[in-house]
A tleap script that builds the chain and sets N, CA, C and O, in Angstrom:
source leaprc.protein.ff14SB
mol = sequence {
  NMET LYS LYS VAL LEU PRO ASP ALA THR ILE
  TYR VAL TYR GLU GLU ASN ASN GLU ILE LYS
  GLY PHE ILE GLY ILE ILE GLU LYS SER TYR
  ILE ALA GLY LEU PHE VAL SER ASN LYS TYR
  HIE SER ASN GLY ILE GLY SER LYS LEU LEU
  LYS LYS CYS LYS GLN ASP TYR PRO VAL LEU
  LYS LEU ASP VAL TYR ALA LYS ASN LEU LYS
  ALA ILE ASN PHE TYR LYS LYS HIE GLY PHE
  LYS ILE GLU GLN LYS LYS GLU ASN ASN GLU
  THR LYS GLU ILE GLU TYR SER MET ILE TRP
  LYS CLEU
}
set mol.1.N position { -7.755 -9.058 -6.069 }
set mol.1.CA position { -7.571 -10.124 -5.111 }
set mol.1.C position { -8.465 -11.313 -5.447 }
set mol.1.O position { -8.027 -12.459 -5.351 }
set mol.2.N position { -9.709 -11.057 -5.839 }
set mol.2.CA position { -10.634 -12.151 -6.154 }
set mol.2.C position { -10.109 -13.010 -7.300 }
set mol.2.O position { -10.368 -14.213 -7.347 }
set mol.3.N position { -9.370 -12.392 -8.225 }
set mol.3.CA position { -8.837 -13.126 -9.384 }
set mol.3.C position { -7.765 -14.117 -8.979 }
set mol.3.O position { -7.676 -15.198 -9.561 }
set mol.4.N position { -6.945 -13.771 -7.991 }
set mol.4.CA position { -5.792 -14.609 -7.645 }
set mol.4.C position { -6.055 -15.577 -6.490 }
set mol.4.O position { -5.304 -16.535 -6.312 }
set mol.5.N position { -7.096 -15.346 -5.712 }
set mol.5.CA position { -7.350 -16.211 -4.557 }
set mol.5.C position { -7.434 -17.700 -4.895 }
set mol.5.O position { -6.898 -18.515 -4.144 }
set mol.6.N position { -8.077 -18.081 -5.980 }
set mol.6.CA position { -8.137 -19.519 -6.267 }
set mol.6.C position { -6.762 -20.171 -6.447 }
set mol.6.O position { -6.617 -21.371 -6.216 }
set mol.7.N position { -5.758 -19.398 -6.853 }
set mol.7.CA position { -4.415 -19.933 -7.064 }
set mol.7.C position { -3.476 -19.673 -5.886 }
set mol.7.O position { -2.313 -20.073 -5.924 }
set mol.8.N position { -3.962 -19.019 -4.860 }
set mol.8.CA position { -3.106 -18.619 -3.744 }
set mol.8.C position { -3.017 -19.702 -2.676 }
set mol.8.O position { -3.909 -20.536 -2.525 }
set mol.9.N position { -1.907 -19.658 -1.941 }
set mol.9.CA position { -1.791 -20.422 -0.703 }
set mol.9.C position { -2.357 -19.519 0.384 }
set mol.9.O position { -1.875 -18.404 0.588 }
set mol.10.N position { -3.367 -19.995 1.071 }
set mol.10.CA position { -4.073 -19.169 2.053 }
set mol.10.C position { -3.755 -19.654 3.462 }
set mol.10.O position { -3.857 -20.843 3.763 }
set mol.11.N position { -3.368 -18.713 4.320 }
set mol.11.CA position { -3.190 -18.977 5.742 }
set mol.11.C position { -4.342 -18.275 6.456 }
set mol.11.O position { -4.589 -17.087 6.245 }
set mol.12.N position { -5.035 -19.020 7.294 }
set mol.12.CA position { -6.223 -18.497 7.967 }
set mol.12.C position { -5.974 -18.436 9.471 }
set mol.12.O position { -5.444 -19.374 10.065 }
set mol.13.N position { -6.362 -17.321 10.071 }
set mol.13.CA position { -6.333 -17.210 11.527 }
set mol.13.C position { -7.768 -17.418 12.012 }
set mol.13.O position { -8.667 -16.629 11.720 }
set mol.14.N position { -7.949 -18.497 12.756 }
set mol.14.CA position { -9.277 -18.850 13.236 }
set mol.14.C position { -9.225 -19.046 14.741 }
set mol.14.O position { -8.274 -19.612 15.281 }
set mol.15.N position { -10.260 -18.570 15.401 }
set mol.15.CA position { -10.344 -18.699 16.854 }
set mol.15.C position { -11.809 -18.898 17.218 }
set mol.15.O position { -12.675 -18.149 16.766 }
set mol.16.N position { -12.079 -19.900 18.030 }
set mol.16.CA position { -13.454 -20.205 18.441 }
set mol.16.C position { -14.392 -20.374 17.236 }
set mol.16.O position { -15.504 -19.847 17.213 }
set mol.17.N position { -13.911 -21.121 16.242 }
set mol.17.CA position { -14.668 -21.392 15.013 }
set mol.17.C position { -15.036 -20.131 14.234 }
set mol.17.O position { -16.007 -20.137 13.477 }
set mol.18.N position { -14.281 -19.062 14.408 }
set mol.18.CA position { -14.508 -17.816 13.674 }
set mol.18.C position { -13.224 -17.420 12.953 }
set mol.18.O position { -12.158 -17.332 13.562 }
set mol.19.N position { -13.339 -17.185 11.656 }
set mol.19.CA position { -12.193 -16.707 10.888 }
set mol.19.C position { -12.039 -15.220 11.176 }
set mol.19.O position { -12.950 -14.428 10.933 }
set mol.20.N position { -10.863 -14.853 11.703 }
set mol.20.CA position { -10.615 -13.458 12.070 }
set mol.20.C position { -9.689 -12.760 11.092 }
set mol.20.O position { -9.619 -11.531 11.063 }
set mol.21.N position { -8.974 -13.547 10.285 }
set mol.21.CA position { -8.081 -12.953 9.300 }
set mol.21.C position { -7.488 -14.014 8.405 }
set mol.21.O position { -7.542 -15.207 8.702 }
set mol.22.N position { -6.915 -13.555 7.291 }
set mol.22.CA position { -6.215 -14.473 6.395 }
set mol.22.C position { -5.210 -13.708 5.551 }
set mol.22.O position { -5.294 -12.489 5.396 }
set mol.23.N position { -4.260 -14.454 5.012 }
set mol.23.CA position { -3.247 -13.905 4.120 }
set mol.23.C position { -3.124 -14.850 2.938 }
set mol.23.O position { -3.155 -16.069 3.105 }
set mol.24.N position { -2.985 -14.289 1.747 }
set mol.24.CA position { -2.850 -15.088 0.532 }
set mol.24.C position { -1.502 -14.847 -0.120 }
set mol.24.O position { -1.100 -13.703 -0.336 }
set mol.25.N position { -0.800 -15.945 -0.434 }
set mol.25.CA position { 0.514 -15.878 -1.076 }
set mol.25.C position { 0.400 -16.489 -2.470 }
set mol.25.O position { -0.125 -17.591 -2.630 }
set mol.26.N position { 0.897 -15.766 -3.479 }
set mol.26.CA position { 0.930 -16.296 -4.843 }
set mol.26.C position { 2.362 -16.231 -5.364 }
set mol.26.O position { 3.215 -15.541 -4.805 }
set mol.27.N position { 2.599 -16.949 -6.424 }
set mol.27.CA position { 3.898 -16.938 -7.104 }
set mol.27.C position { 5.067 -17.173 -6.147 }
set mol.27.O position { 6.136 -16.585 -6.311 }
set mol.28.N position { 4.863 -18.019 -5.164 }
set mol.28.CA position { 5.890 -18.486 -4.232 }
set mol.28.C position { 6.440 -17.445 -3.258 }
set mol.28.O position { 7.260 -17.795 -2.409 }
set mol.29.N position { 6.021 -16.174 -3.347 }
set mol.29.CA position { 6.540 -15.201 -2.380 }
set mol.29.C position { 5.755 -13.896 -2.321 }
set mol.29.O position { 6.076 -13.033 -1.504 }
set mol.30.N position { 4.743 -13.728 -3.155 }
set mol.30.CA position { 4.037 -12.450 -3.235 }
set mol.30.C position { 2.781 -12.465 -2.361 }
set mol.30.O position { 1.919 -13.333 -2.507 }
set mol.31.N position { 2.693 -11.500 -1.458 }
set mol.31.CA position { 1.511 -11.362 -0.609 }
set mol.31.C position { 0.440 -10.641 -1.423 }
set mol.31.O position { 0.510 -9.432 -1.648 }
set mol.32.N position { -0.543 -11.408 -1.852 }
set mol.32.CA position { -1.625 -10.841 -2.660 }
set mol.32.C position { -2.612 -10.070 -1.797 }
set mol.32.O position { -3.313 -9.185 -2.287 }
set mol.33.N position { -2.668 -10.404 -0.522 }
set mol.33.CA position { -3.561 -9.694 0.381 }
set mol.33.C position { -3.446 -10.211 1.799 }
set mol.33.O position { -3.244 -11.402 2.034 }
set mol.34.N position { -3.578 -9.303 2.726 }
set mol.34.CA position { -3.612 -9.617 4.157 }
set mol.34.C position { -4.841 -8.903 4.713 }
set mol.34.O position { -4.944 -7.677 4.659 }
set mol.35.N position { -5.762 -9.688 5.242 }
set mol.35.CA position { -7.016 -9.126 5.724 }
set mol.35.C position { -7.300 -9.586 7.143 }
set mol.35.O position { -7.173 -10.767 7.466 }
set mol.36.N position { -7.684 -8.637 7.984 }
set mol.36.CA position { -8.117 -8.930 9.349 }
set mol.36.C position { -9.466 -8.234 9.533 }
set mol.36.O position { -9.622 -7.059 9.197 }
set mol.37.N position { -10.423 -8.963 10.063 }
set mol.37.CA position { -11.746 -8.410 10.314 }
set mol.37.C position { -11.621 -7.126 11.136 }
set mol.37.O position { -10.847 -7.066 12.092 }
set mol.38.N position { -12.385 -6.108 10.760 }
set mol.38.CA position { -12.300 -4.800 11.424 }
set mol.38.C position { -12.391 -4.887 12.939 }
set mol.38.O position { -11.682 -4.171 13.647 }
set mol.39.N position { -13.247 -5.747 13.435 }
set mol.39.CA position { -13.419 -5.801 14.887 }
set mol.39.C position { -12.244 -6.444 15.609 }
set mol.39.O position { -12.193 -6.441 16.839 }
set mol.40.N position { -11.291 -7.000 14.846 }
set mol.40.CA position { -10.123 -7.618 15.462 }
set mol.40.C position { -8.809 -6.917 15.108 }
set mol.40.O position { -7.728 -7.454 15.351 }
set mol.41.N position { -8.910 -5.720 14.534 }
set mol.41.CA position { -7.691 -4.946 14.256 }
set mol.41.C position { -6.954 -4.663 15.561 }
set mol.41.O position { -7.568 -4.559 16.624 }
set mol.42.N position { -5.643 -4.541 15.469 }
set mol.42.CA position { -4.771 -4.209 16.605 }
set mol.42.C position { -4.770 -5.289 17.695 }
set mol.42.O position { -4.533 -4.992 18.866 }
set mol.43.N position { -5.035 -6.531 17.309 }
set mol.43.CA position { -4.970 -7.651 18.248 }
set mol.43.C position { -3.821 -8.597 17.933 }
set mol.43.O position { -3.722 -9.669 18.532 }
set mol.44.N position { -2.945 -8.216 16.996 }
set mol.44.CA position { -1.785 -9.043 16.677 }
set mol.44.C position { -2.036 -10.137 15.654 }
set mol.44.O position { -1.145 -10.939 15.378 }
set mol.45.N position { -3.220 -10.181 15.096 }
set mol.45.CA position { -3.556 -11.242 14.140 }
set mol.45.C position { -2.748 -11.104 12.857 }
set mol.45.O position { -2.215 -12.096 12.359 }
set mol.46.N position { -2.647 -9.895 12.313 }
set mol.46.CA position { -1.846 -9.681 11.111 }
set mol.46.C position { -0.392 -10.045 11.343 }
set mol.46.O position { 0.252 -10.627 10.470 }
set mol.47.N position { 0.123 -9.708 12.504 }
set mol.47.CA position { 1.508 -10.046 12.857 }
set mol.47.C position { 1.707 -11.557 12.924 }
set mol.47.O position { 2.725 -12.071 12.461 }
set mol.48.N position { 0.749 -12.261 13.492 }
set mol.48.CA position { 0.848 -13.721 13.585 }
set mol.48.C position { 0.805 -14.366 12.201 }
set mol.48.O position { 1.539 -15.316 11.932 }
set mol.49.N position { -0.051 -13.850 11.332 }
set mol.49.CA position { -0.121 -14.382 9.970 }
set mol.49.C position { 1.196 -14.151 9.227 }
set mol.49.O position { 1.692 -15.040 8.536 }
set mol.50.N position { 1.756 -12.946 9.378 }
set mol.50.CA position { 3.043 -12.652 8.735 }
set mol.50.C position { 4.158 -13.536 9.286 }
set mol.50.O position { 4.995 -14.030 8.531 }
set mol.51.N position { 4.165 -13.732 10.593 }
set mol.51.CA position { 5.194 -14.568 11.227 }
set mol.51.C position { 5.159 -15.981 10.659 }
set mol.51.O position { 6.206 -16.568 10.387 }
set mol.52.N position { 3.962 -16.528 10.479 }
set mol.52.CA position { 3.828 -17.870 9.912 }
set mol.52.C position { 4.368 -17.906 8.485 }
set mol.52.O position { 5.071 -18.846 8.113 }
set mol.53.N position { 4.050 -16.901 7.691 }
set mol.53.CA position { 4.538 -16.861 6.309 }
set mol.53.C position { 6.063 -16.744 6.264 }
set mol.53.O position { 6.711 -17.340 5.404 }
set mol.54.N position { 6.624 -15.981 7.187 }
set mol.54.CA position { 8.087 -15.833 7.242 }
set mol.54.C position { 8.768 -17.158 7.570 }
set mol.54.O position { 9.910 -17.379 7.169 }
set mol.55.N position { 8.086 -18.036 8.290 }
set mol.55.CA position { 8.639 -19.363 8.581 }
set mol.55.C position { 8.662 -20.241 7.329 }
set mol.55.O position { 9.519 -21.115 7.195 }
set mol.56.N position { 7.729 -20.007 6.427 }
set mol.56.CA position { 7.578 -20.857 5.246 }
set mol.56.C position { 8.214 -20.306 3.973 }
set mol.56.O position { 8.420 -21.050 3.014 }
set mol.57.N position { 8.527 -19.015 3.955 }
set mol.57.CA position { 9.077 -18.371 2.756 }
set mol.57.C position { 10.308 -17.550 3.125 }
set mol.57.O position { 10.252 -16.762 4.069 }
set mol.58.N position { 11.432 -17.714 2.396 }
set mol.58.CA position { 12.635 -16.933 2.698 }
set mol.58.C position { 12.562 -15.487 2.184 }
set mol.58.O position { 13.328 -14.630 2.623 }
set mol.59.N position { 11.646 -15.228 1.264 }
set mol.59.CA position { 11.448 -13.886 0.707 }
set mol.59.C position { 9.947 -13.657 0.596 }
set mol.59.O position { 9.205 -14.544 0.174 }
set mol.60.N position { 9.506 -12.464 0.978 }
set mol.60.CA position { 8.116 -12.063 0.795 }
set mol.60.C position { 8.090 -10.692 0.133 }
set mol.60.O position { 8.870 -9.806 0.481 }
set mol.61.N position { 7.188 -10.531 -0.820 }
set mol.61.CA position { 7.047 -9.259 -1.543 }
set mol.61.C position { 5.586 -8.840 -1.515 }
set mol.61.O position { 4.693 -9.665 -1.322 }
set mol.62.N position { 5.355 -7.546 -1.710 }
set mol.62.CA position { 3.992 -7.023 -1.785 }
set mol.62.C position { 4.022 -5.637 -2.393 }
set mol.62.O position { 5.075 -5.007 -2.492 }
set mol.63.N position { 2.867 -5.177 -2.794 }
set mol.63.CA position { 2.685 -3.803 -3.246 }
set mol.63.C position { 1.640 -3.167 -2.352 }
set mol.63.O position { 0.644 -3.795 -1.994 }
set mol.64.N position { 1.880 -1.908 -1.991 }
set mol.64.CA position { 0.952 -1.193 -1.111 }
set mol.64.C position { 0.848 0.252 -1.600 }
set mol.64.O position { 1.843 0.848 -2.013 }
set mol.65.N position { -0.363 0.807 -1.548 }
set mol.65.CA position { -0.548 2.198 -1.963 }
set mol.65.C position { 0.229 3.136 -1.056 }
set mol.65.O position { 0.231 2.971 0.164 }
set mol.66.N position { 0.883 4.112 -1.649 }
set mol.66.CA position { 1.702 5.066 -0.896 }
set mol.66.C position { 0.875 5.817 0.147 }
set mol.66.O position { 1.393 6.201 1.196 }
set mol.67.N position { -0.405 6.024 -0.143 }
set mol.67.CA position { -1.247 6.770 0.806 }
set mol.67.C position { -1.694 5.914 1.998 }
set mol.67.O position { -2.264 6.446 2.951 }
set mol.68.N position { -1.447 4.609 1.960 }
set mol.68.CA position { -1.840 3.716 3.046 }
set mol.68.C position { -0.713 3.638 4.078 }
set mol.68.O position { -0.041 2.616 4.212 }
set mol.69.N position { -0.528 4.732 4.793 }
set mol.69.CA position { 0.582 4.838 5.744 }
set mol.69.C position { 0.505 3.799 6.860 }
set mol.69.O position { 1.537 3.312 7.323 }
set mol.70.N position { -0.697 3.460 7.291 }
set mol.70.CA position { -0.847 2.455 8.350 }
set mol.70.C position { -0.264 1.115 7.887 }
set mol.70.O position { 0.458 0.464 8.641 }
set mol.71.N position { -0.570 0.705 6.666 }
set mol.71.CA position { -0.045 -0.557 6.137 }
set mol.71.C position { 1.469 -0.476 5.929 }
set mol.71.O position { 2.190 -1.420 6.251 }
set mol.72.N position { 1.942 0.629 5.403 }
set mol.72.CA position { 3.386 0.786 5.177 }
set mol.72.C position { 4.132 0.667 6.500 }
set mol.72.O position { 5.136 -0.041 6.588 }
set mol.73.N position { 3.650 1.352 7.520 }
set mol.73.CA position { 4.303 1.288 8.831 }
set mol.73.C position { 4.223 -0.110 9.434 }
set mol.73.O position { 5.170 -0.558 10.081 }
set mol.74.N position { 3.110 -0.801 9.232 }
set mol.74.CA position { 2.959 -2.175 9.713 }
set mol.74.C position { 4.025 -3.073 9.079 }
set mol.74.O position { 4.707 -3.824 9.775 }
set mol.75.N position { 4.160 -2.989 7.768 }
set mol.75.CA position { 5.140 -3.842 7.086 }
set mol.75.C position { 6.574 -3.457 7.449 }
set mol.75.O position { 7.427 -4.330 7.604 }
set mol.76.N position { 6.845 -2.163 7.583 }
set mol.76.CA position { 8.190 -1.740 8.007 }
set mol.76.C position { 8.519 -2.297 9.387 }
set mol.76.O position { 9.643 -2.731 9.639 }
set mol.77.N position { 7.535 -2.280 10.276 }
set mol.77.CA position { 7.710 -2.820 11.630 }
set mol.77.C position { 8.097 -4.301 11.578 }
set mol.77.O position { 8.774 -4.810 12.471 }
set mol.78.N position { 7.660 -4.971 10.530 }
set mol.78.CA position { 7.944 -6.397 10.370 }
set mol.78.C position { 9.125 -6.669 9.434 }
set mol.78.O position { 9.285 -7.781 8.930 }
set mol.79.N position { 9.946 -5.644 9.208 }
set mol.79.CA position { 11.197 -5.846 8.494 }
set mol.79.C position { 11.140 -5.676 6.988 }
set mol.79.O position { 12.134 -5.928 6.306 }
set mol.80.N position { 10.017 -5.261 6.460 }
set mol.80.CA position { 9.925 -5.016 5.018 }
set mol.80.C position { 10.592 -3.689 4.677 }
set mol.80.O position { 10.562 -2.741 5.463 }
set mol.81.N position { 11.183 -3.641 3.511 }
set mol.81.CA position { 11.835 -2.416 3.019 }
set mol.81.C position { 11.178 -2.019 1.700 }
set mol.81.O position { 10.759 -2.874 0.919 }
set mol.82.N position { 11.095 -0.713 1.465 }
set mol.82.CA position { 10.587 -0.230 0.183 }
set mol.82.C position { 11.664 -0.448 -0.861 }
set mol.82.O position { 12.802 -0.002 -0.718 }
set mol.83.N position { 11.272 -1.149 -1.915 }
set mol.83.CA position { 12.206 -1.488 -2.984 }
set mol.83.C position { 12.028 -0.580 -4.194 }
set mol.83.O position { 12.990 -0.266 -4.896 }
set mol.84.N position { 10.777 -0.160 -4.431 }
set mol.84.CA position { 10.481 0.626 -5.628 }
set mol.84.C position { 9.210 1.438 -5.433 }
set mol.84.O position { 8.281 1.006 -4.750 }
set mol.85.N position { 9.180 2.619 -6.039 }
set mol.85.CA position { 7.979 3.449 -6.089 }
set mol.85.C position { 7.497 3.424 -7.536 }
set mol.85.O position { 8.288 3.617 -8.460 }
set mol.86.N position { 6.193 3.185 -7.736 }
set mol.86.CA position { 5.684 3.079 -9.101 }
set mol.86.C position { 4.213 3.475 -9.151 }
set mol.86.O position { 3.574 3.681 -8.119 }
set mol.87.N position { 3.696 3.576 -10.359 }
set mol.87.CA position { 2.280 3.864 -10.552 }
set mol.87.C position { 1.564 2.563 -10.872 }
set mol.87.O position { 2.004 1.797 -11.729 }
set mol.88.N position { 0.443 2.313 -10.172 }
set mol.88.CA position { -0.357 1.129 -10.435 }
set mol.88.C position { -1.031 1.292 -11.796 }
set mol.88.O position { -1.684 2.304 -12.053 }
set mol.89.N position { -0.872 0.299 -12.660 }
set mol.89.CA position { -1.404 0.373 -14.021 }
set mol.89.C position { -2.923 0.508 -14.062 }
set mol.89.O position { -3.460 1.217 -14.914 }
set mol.90.N position { -3.613 -0.161 -13.156 }
set mol.90.CA position { -5.079 -0.148 -13.176 }
set mol.90.C position { -5.678 1.089 -12.513 }
set mol.90.O position { -6.603 1.699 -13.049 }
set mol.91.N position { -5.149 1.457 -11.348 }
set mol.91.CA position { -5.753 2.546 -10.573 }
set mol.91.C position { -5.078 3.893 -10.786 }
set mol.91.O position { -5.633 4.937 -10.446 }
set mol.92.N position { -3.866 3.860 -11.356 }
set mol.92.CA position { -3.043 5.073 -11.561 }
set mol.92.C position { -2.595 5.692 -10.238 }
set mol.92.O position { -2.118 6.827 -10.214 }
set mol.93.N position { -2.744 4.958 -9.147 }
set mol.93.CA position { -2.288 5.407 -7.824 }
set mol.93.C position { -0.805 5.087 -7.669 }
set mol.93.O position { -0.308 4.121 -8.248 }
set mol.94.N position { -0.101 5.904 -6.882 }
set mol.94.CA position { 1.293 5.624 -6.561 }
set mol.94.C position { 1.327 4.518 -5.511 }
set mol.94.O position { 0.575 4.546 -4.537 }
set mol.95.N position { 2.207 3.548 -5.721 }
set mol.95.CA position { 2.353 2.468 -4.752 }
set mol.95.C position { 3.819 2.129 -4.579 }
set mol.95.O position { 4.665 2.473 -5.404 }
set mol.96.N position { 4.092 1.444 -3.482 }
set mol.96.CA position { 5.443 0.981 -3.184 }
set mol.96.C position { 5.482 -0.539 -3.298 }
set mol.96.O position { 4.571 -1.240 -2.858 }
set mol.97.N position { 6.557 -1.025 -3.898 }
set mol.97.CA position { 6.859 -2.457 -3.845 }
set mol.97.C position { 7.758 -2.634 -2.636 }
set mol.97.O position { 8.776 -1.957 -2.491 }
set mol.98.N position { 7.361 -3.561 -1.770 }
set mol.98.CA position { 8.126 -3.803 -0.541 }
set mol.98.C position { 8.605 -5.248 -0.521 }
set mol.98.O position { 7.993 -6.131 -1.122 }
set mol.99.N position { 9.718 -5.474 0.186 }
set mol.99.CA position { 10.301 -6.808 0.246 }
set mol.99.C position { 10.838 -7.093 1.641 }
set mol.99.O position { 11.339 -6.207 2.332 }
set mol.100.N position { 10.718 -8.348 2.031 }
set mol.100.CA position { 11.330 -8.864 3.255 }
set mol.100.C position { 12.149 -10.073 2.863 }
set mol.100.O position { 11.692 -10.921 2.097 }
set mol.101.N position { 13.372 -10.153 3.393 }
set mol.101.CA position { 14.241 -11.308 3.140 }
set mol.101.C position { 14.713 -11.876 4.461 }
set mol.101.O position { 15.008 -11.138 5.401 }
set mol.102.N position { 14.783 -13.212 4.526 }
set mol.102.CA position { 15.273 -13.919 5.698 }
set mol.102.C position { 16.687 -13.506 6.024 }
set mol.102.O position { 17.269 -14.004 6.989 }
savepdb mol mol.pdb
quit
């Protein structure tokens, strides 16, 4: 994530001068990362960030580790579908490529 952030379009969720979460989009549709501060999990911030990205992009893609069931269920709830199962080249972990289309 640190490698791609300088080239990413970043959407920030800020409230009361505090950044509570952000999402980074690269290559015109790929979600490089979605982060919400631990103390603000389950407050709808990730959903709001995704909703904003869906307004700006007709297609969104991402990769998520298969063992991260919470993230997989979150993205499925927001209309993402699993497109492919593969092994991550760097970590050798199984991951899913997911996609959302307008």
